[in-house]
C-alpha positions in Angstrom: -19.0 -5.8 32.6 -19.0 -4.9 28.8 -16.2 -6.7 26.8 -13.9 -4.4 24.9 -14.2 -4.8 21.0 -10.9 -5.7 19.7 -11.9 -6.3 16.0 -14.3 -4.4 13.5 -16.2 -5.2 10.7 -18.4 -3.0 8.6 -20.3 -5.8 6.9 -24.0 -5.8 7.0 -27.0 -7.1 5.2 -26.9 -4.7 2.4 -26.2 -4.4 -1.3 -22.6 -5.0 -0.6 -22.7 -8.1 1.5 -19.5 -9.6 2.0 -18.7 -9.8 -1.8 -15.3 -8.8 -3.4 -15.1 -6.5 -6.5 -15.7 -9.4 -9.1 -18.6 -10.8 -7.3 -20.1 -7.2 -7.2 -19.3 -6.6 -11.0 -21.3 -9.9 -11.7 -24.2 -8.8 -9.4 -24.4 -5.4 -11.3 -24.2 -7.2 -14.5 -27.1 -9.3 -13.7 -29.0 -6.4 -12.2 -29.3 -7.9 -8.7 -28.0 -4.7 -7.2 -27.7 -1.0 -8.8 -24.6 1.3 -8.7 -26.7 3.6 -6.4 -27.5 1.0 -3.8 -23.8 0.1 -3.7 -22.8 3.7 -3.4 -25.4 4.2 -0.6 -24.3 1.1 1.2 -20.6 2.0 1.1 -21.3 5.6 2.3 -23.2 4.4 5.2 -20.6 1.9 6.2 -17.8 4.4 5.8 -19.5 6.8 8.2 -20.2 4.1 10.7 -16.5 2.9 10.5 -15.3 6.3 10.9 -16.3 6.3 14.5 -14.2 3.1 15.0 -11.2 2.9 12.5 -10.8 6.6 11.6 -9.9 5.9 8.0 -11.4 8.7 6.1 -9.9 12.3 6.1 -12.4 13.8 3.6 -15.8 12.5 2.7 -17.6 13.5 -0.6 -21.2 13.0 0.5 -22.3 14.3 -3.0 -20.3 11.7 -5.2 -22.7 9.5 -7.3 -22.5 6.8 -9.6 -20.8 8.0 -12.9 -23.1 8.3 -15.7 -20.8 7.1 -18.4 -20.3 3.3 -18.6 -16.7 1.8 -17.6 -15.7 -1.5 -16.9 -15.7 -1.1 -13.0 -18.7 1.2 -13.2 -21.0 1.2 -10.0 -18.1 0.0 -7.7 -17.5 2.7 -4.8 -14.0 3.3 -3.5 -11.8 5.9 -2.0 -8.5 7.7 -3.1 -5.4 8.1 -0.8 -4.9 11.7 0.3 -1.9 12.6 -1.7 -3.7 12.5 -4.9 -5.6 15.5 -6.2 -9.5 14.8 -6.5 -11.3 17.9 -8.0 -13.3 19.6 -5.4 -11.7 18.0 -2.3 -8.5 19.2 -0.6 -5.4 17.3 -0.8 -3.8 17.2 2.8 -1.0 14.5 2.5 -1.8 13.7 6.2 -0.3 17.1 7.2 -1.3 19.9 9.2 1.2 22.2 7.2 -0.9 21.7 3.9 -3.3 24.3 2.6 -6.8 23.3 2.7 -8.2 24.6 -0.6 -9.8 22.3 -2.7 -8.0 20.8 -5.9 -9.2 22.4 -9.0 -8.9 19.1 -11.1 -8.3 15.3 -10.7 -4.5 14.1 -11.0 -3.4 11.9 -13.8 -3.9 9.0 -12.0 -7.4 10.0 -10.6 -8.4 10.7 -14.2 -7.7 7.1 -15.1 -9.3 5.7 -11.8 -12.4 7.8 -12.3 -12.5 6.7 -16.0 -13.0 3.1 -15.2 -16.4 4.1 -13.9 -15.5 3.9 -10.1 -17.4 6.2 -7.5 -15.1 8.1 -5.5 -16.5 8.6 -2.1 -13.7 10.6 -0.4 -10.0 10.4 0.8 -8.3 7.9 3.0 -5.9 8.9 5.7 -2.3 8.5 5.5 0.9 9.5 7.6 2.3 12.9 7.0 3.8 12.9 3.3 4.0 9.2 3.6 7.1 9.4 5.5 6.8 6.6 7.9 5.0 3.3 8.0 2.1 3.8 10.7 -0.9 5.9 9.9 -1.0 8.2 12.9 -0.9 11.8 11.8 -1.4 14.5 14.1 -3.9 15.9 11.7 -6.7 13.3 12.0 -5.4 11.0 14.9 -4.5 7.5 14.4 -6.3 4.9 12.0 -7.0 1.6 13.8 -6.5 -1.7 12.4 -9.7 -3.7 11.8 -8.1 -6.9 13.0 -6.8 -5.4 16.3 -8.1 -1.9 17.2 -5.1 -1.4 19.5 -2.7 -1.9 16.5 -1.2 -0.1 13.5 -2.7 -0.4 10.2 0.7 0.2 8.8 1.5 3.1 6.3 1.5 5.0 4.4 -1.7 3.8 2.5 -3.1 3.0 6.0 -6.6 4.4 5.6 -7.1 2.6 2.1 -6.1 -0.6 3.8 -8.4 -0.1 6.9 -11.4 0.8 4.6 -10.8 -2.4 2.6 -10.0 -4.7 5.5 -13.3 -3.6 7.3 -15.4 -4.3 4.2 -16.4 -0.7 3.6 -15.1 -0.9 0.0 -13.9 -3.8 -1.8 -11.0 -1.7 -3.4 -9.2 1.2 -2.6 -6.3 3.3 -4.2 -2.9 3.1 -2.7 0.5 4.2 -3.8 4.0 3.0 -2.7 7.3 4.9 -2.4 9.1 2.7 0.1 6.6 -0.1 0.9 3.2 2.1 1.4 1.1 -0.4 -0.5 2.6 -3.5 0.8 3.3 -2.7 4.5 -0.3 -1.8 5.4 -1.6 -4.8 3.3 0.5 -7.0 5.0 -0.8 -5.4 8.5 -4.5 -5.6 7.3 -4.5 -9.0 5.6 -4.9 -7.9 2.3 -3.3 -8.4 -1.4 -1.2 -5.4 -2.0 0.6 -5.2 -5.3 3.1 -2.6 -6.2 3.2 -2.5 -9.8 6.3 -1.9 -12.2 7.3 1.7 -12.0 5.4 3.7 -14.7 2.8 0.8 -15.1 0.1 3.6 -13.8 0.4 7.5 -13.8 2.8 8.6 -11.3 2.2 11.5 -8.9 2.8 14.7 -10.4 5.2 15.8 -7.7 7.3 12.8 -8.0 8.2 13.1 -11.8 10.9 15.5 -11.2 12.7 13.4 -8.6 16.2 12.3 -9.1 15.3 8.6 -8.3 11.9 7.7 -9.2 10.3 5.5 -6.6 6.5 5.9 -6.5 4.0 3.5 -7.9 0.3 3.7 -8.1 -2.0 0.9 -7.4 -4.7 -0.6 -5.4 -5.5 -2.9 -2.4 -8.0 -5.6 -2.4 -9.2 -8.6 -0.5 -8.7 -11.2 -3.4 -6.0 -12.0 -6.1 -8.7 -11.6 -8.6 -9.7 -8.2 -7.7 -6.2 -7.0 -8.3 -5.8 -8.9 -11.5 -9.0 -7.4 -12.8 -8.1 -3.5 -11.7 -4.9 -3.9 -13.7 -6.3 -5.7 -16.7 -9.0 -3.0 -16.9 -6.4 0.1 -16.2 -4.0 -0.9 -18.9 -6.7 -0.8 -21.5 -6.8 2.9 -21.2 -3.3 3.5 -19.8 -0.4 1.5 -21.2 3.2 2.7 -21.3 4.5 -0.7 -20.6 4.0 -3.8 -22.2 0.5 -5.0 -21.4 0.1 -7.7 -18.6 -3.2 -9.1 -19.9 -5.8 -10.4 -17.8 -4.5 -13.1 -15.6 -7.1 -15.4 -14.7 -5.6 -18.2 -12.5 -2.3 -19.9 -11.6 0.2 -21.0 -14.3 1.4 -24.6 -14.7 4.9 -23.4 -15.1 7.3 -24.3 -12.1 9.5 -21.3 -10.9 12.8 -20.9 -9.4 12.2 -19.2 -6.0 15.0 -17.4 -3.9 14.1 -17.0 -0.3 15.4 -14.2 1.5 15.2 -14.2 5.3 17.1 -11.0 6.5 16.1 -7.5 5.7 18.4 -4.5 5.5 18.7 -4.5 9.2 18.9 -8.1 10.1 16.9 -11.0 11.3 13.0 -10.6 11.8 10.6 -11.8 14.4 10.0 -15.3 15.0 6.4 -14.9 13.9 7.6 -13.2 10.6 10.1 -15.8 10.0 7.9 -18.7 10.8 5.2 -17.4 8.0 8.0 -16.8 5.5 9.4 -20.2 6.0 5.7 -22.0 5.8 5.3 -20.2 2.5 8.7 -21.6 1.3 7.8 -24.9 2.4 4.3 -24.8 0.6 5.9 -23.7 -2.6 8.3 -26.6 -2.6 5.4 -28.7 -2.1 3.7 -27.2 -5.2 6.5 -28.3 -6.9 8.5 -24.9 -7.3 12.2 -24.8 -6.8 13.0 -23.2 -3.8 16.5 -22.1 -2.2 17.7 -19.5 0.3 19.6 -16.4 -1.1 21.1 -13.4 0.5 19.2 -10.0 0.3 20.5 -8.8 -3.3 21.7 -5.5 -2.5 24.9 -3.6 -1.7 25.7 -3.2 1.7 25.5 0.5 1.3 21.8 0.2 0.0 20.2 1.0 3.4 22.0 3.9 4.2 21.6 5.5 0.7 17.8 5.2 0.9 17.8 6.6 4.1 19.6 9.6 3.0 17.4 10.0 0.1 14.1 9.5 2.2 15.6 12.4 4.3 16.4 14.6 1.5 12.6 14.1 0.2 11.5 15.3 3.6 14.0 18.3 3.5 12.9 19.5 0.1 9.3 19.7 1.5 10.3 22.0 4.4 12.5 24.0 2.3 10.4 24.1 -0.9 6.8 23.4 0.3 5.7 27.0 -0.4 6.7 26.6 -4.0 5.3 23.1 -4.3 1.9 23.5 -2.5 1.3 27.4 -2.5 1.9 30.2 0.1 -0.4 28.9 2.5 1.9 25.8 3.2 3.3 26.4 6.9 6.5 24.0 7.4 6.3 25.0 11.2 3.4 22.8 11.4 5.3 19.7 10.1 5.2 16.7 12.7 8.1 16.0 15.1 9.2 13.2 12.9 9.3 14.7 9.6 11.3 17.6 11.1 13.6 15.1 12.7 14.1 13.5 9.3 14.8 17.1 7.9 17.4 17.8 10.6 18.9 14.5 9.9 19.5 15.5 6.3 21.4 18.3 7.3 23.9 16.0 8.9 24.1 13.3 6.2 23.4 15.7 3.4 27.0 16.0 2.0 26.9 12.1 1.2 23.6 12.4 -0.5 24.9 13.0 -4.3 26.9 9.7 -4.0 24.0 7.9 -2.5 21.8 9.3 -5.4 24.3 7.9 -7.8 24.4 4.7 -6.4 20.5 4.4 -6.2 20.1 5.4 -9.9 22.6 2.4 -10.8 20.7 -0.1 -8.6 18.0 -1.1 -11.2 20.3 -2.4 -13.4 22.2 -4.2 -10.9 19.0 -5.7 -9.1 17.8 -6.9 -12.7 20.7 -9.3 -12.8 19.1 -11.2 -9.7 16.4 -12.5 -12.1 18.9 -14.1 -14.5 19.0 -17.2 -12.2 15.6 -17.0 -10.4 12.0 -16.2 -11.2 10.8 -14.7 -8.0 12.3 -13.5 -4.7 10.3 -14.6 -1.6 10.8 -12.6 1.7 8.8 -11.2 4.6 7.0 -7.9 3.8 7.6 -6.4 7.4 10.2 -7.3 10.1 7.5 -7.9 12.8 4.0 -8.1 13.1 1.8 -4.9 13.3 2.9 -3.1 16.4 0.7 -1.1 18.9 -0.3 2.2 18.0 2.0 4.6 19.6 4.9 2.5 18.6 5.5 4.5 15.5 3.9 7.8 16.7 4.9 11.0 14.8 5.6 12.9 18.2 8.2 10.5 19.4 11.6 11.6 19.5 13.5 10.9 16.0 16.0 8.4 17.4 13.6 6.1 19.0 11.2 6.4 15.9 14.0 5.6 13.5 15.2 2.6 15.5 11.7 1.1 15.4 11.0 1.9 11.8 14.0 0.7 10.2 13.6 -3.0 11.2 10.0 -2.9 10.5 10.2 -1.6 7.0 13.3 -3.3 6.1 12.2 -5.3 2.9 10.1 -3.1 0.6 12.3 -0.2 -0.3 14.4 -2.3 -2.5 11.8 -2.7 -5.1 10.9 1.0 -5.2 14.4 1.7 -6.2 14.6 -1.0 -8.5 11.2 -0.3 -10.1 10.1 -3.9 -10.0 6.6 -5.2 -9.0 6.0 -6.8 -5.6 3.1 -8.2 -4.0 2.3 -8.7 -0.4 0.0 -11.7 0.4 -1.6 -12.4 3.9 -0.1 -15.9 4.3 0.7 -15.5 8.1 -1.0 -14.9 11.3 0.0 -14.0 14.9 -1.4 -16.5 17.4 -4.2 -13.9 18.2 -5.0 -13.9 14.4 -3.4 -10.5 13.2 -2.3 -10.7 9.7 1.5 -11.1 8.7 2.3 -10.5 5.0 4.6 -12.5 2.7 6.2 -10.7 -0.1 6.9 -12.1 -3.7 9.0 -10.1 -6.3 9.9 -10.7 -9.9 11.6 -8.8 -12.9 10.6 -5.5 -14.2 7.3 -5.6 -16.1 6.6 -9.2 -14.8 3.6 -8.6 -12.7 2.0 -11.7 -14.6 4.2 -14.1 -12.8 3.3 -12.8 -9.5 -0.2 -12.7 -10.0 -0.2 -16.4 -11.4 1.9 -17.4 -8.2 -0.4 -15.5 -6.0 -3.6 -17.4 -7.3 -1.8 -20.6 -6.7 -0.8 -19.8 -2.9 -4.4 -18.3 -2.4 -6.0 -21.6 -3.7 -3.4 -23.6 -1.6 -3.4 -21.7 1.6 -6.2 -19.2 1.7 -6.8 -16.5 4.1 -9.7 -14.9 6.2 -10.8 -11.9 4.0 -12.1 -9.9 6.8 -11.9 -9.9 10.5 -14.9 -10.7 12.7 -17.3 -8.1 13.8 -15.7 -8.2 17.3 -13.0 -10.3 19.1 
């Protein structure tokens, strides 16, 4: 009898090997590999992986390494399918979207491509990024390389699956309520949501009454994330620059530990990972103390109302946003349920928006007395596929979603940076993420602390080929 494969790795003896981004850049510099070889290897891995993890919605098999030099030239990557890439459709994980190719790159993709990266296609996501599991009806579920029966999280689920499996060393992700950090936690990756405005926001988000979306990447090592940010801010720097963060700092920090999210206690596995990280930080000489979740009691309700308003605006105004071929009748049951929920709670939405717009200033006071907030990234370990399926009835889906994603929306509304690190594991080896948050603009502190934790605790960077 053939044993069922439970994990997946795309790593093989080719130009990519098992190297991270920084290693590959050094190998390119020494001419041990070529950009063409890396592109060919990543493309072959991506097509093979697609049959198992289903993480790509659109391939660009004509893409070749950029002729112009850039600091990340020669590195293959993918773009999440809610950013325009010229010549490829932008489907947002939805059957409702028009399939015509984009005529130009988005502002973020211009920066991303300008670094010299080779864009091999678009990664999968849940419909419009509205839930925390990548199981869109458009493409079917994306599978977690650490356990093929579990979710990769969302909404940057395809990106995380590709990096975790070793298809590419880095992939684009973005985050409007946890969409970088949640799938990074599920897939054992480093997932930094930068401060709001650090990188060009999506065009359609710029008119929102509360700005919540940040662009970023997911990687397998802290140095890869630090390298990307350092290079990106040399070409786009609306905020004071972070500079290249090369390692940990000697400064000891005041760290507040949050143990309960917006919906209450977390699972025993997640609590254990958070407690172990807090204990490690104390051993390393940091001042660690428990604090309550620093939000107003109405925050969770306000954010859910706002989230529902975004879904409702897509159903109501999708043809204006995306063109006459947009078909709202093809939106998924969960999205339709969220729209219908807004019809009930909509009268309270203006007051919720007012409170959310004031929140950043209120949350900033948290960092008057502490330097970093430590918390879980998600409320429980990555659940089985189907647990957050888009065709579940709305009440069941939302009751399951809120405890899972009860820690990450805070930083989106506040605009502060936050990073998920794979510091925990379930008994069967599935990753559990722990989140660190700092004050607006202070990614440097997060990266320095992440380096320190990476050196002290470490983590497996990719799953074995099979379990």
